[in-house]
C-alpha positions in Angstrom: -12.8 -11.1 -125.3 -11.8 -10.7 -129.0 -13.9 -13.7 -130.1 -16.9 -12.3 -128.4 -16.4 -9.0 -129.8 -16.1 -10.4 -133.3 -19.3 -12.6 -132.8 -21.2 -9.5 -131.7 -19.9 -7.4 -134.6 -20.9 -10.2 -137.0 -24.4 -10.3 -135.6 -24.8 -6.5 -135.9 -23.6 -6.6 -139.5 -26.1 -9.3 -140.3 -28.9 -7.3 -138.8 -27.8 -4.3 -140.8 -27.9 -6.3 -144.1 -31.3 -7.6 -143.2 -32.6 -4.1 -142.6 -31.1 -3.1 -145.9 -32.9 -6.0 -147.6 -36.2 -5.1 -146.0 -35.9 -1.6 -147.4 
């Protein structure tokens, strides 16, 4: 449960960083 939550959170943060880089 915890590891899955961390993995999802890391993916979300990566997407946010990519969006920031795009703009």
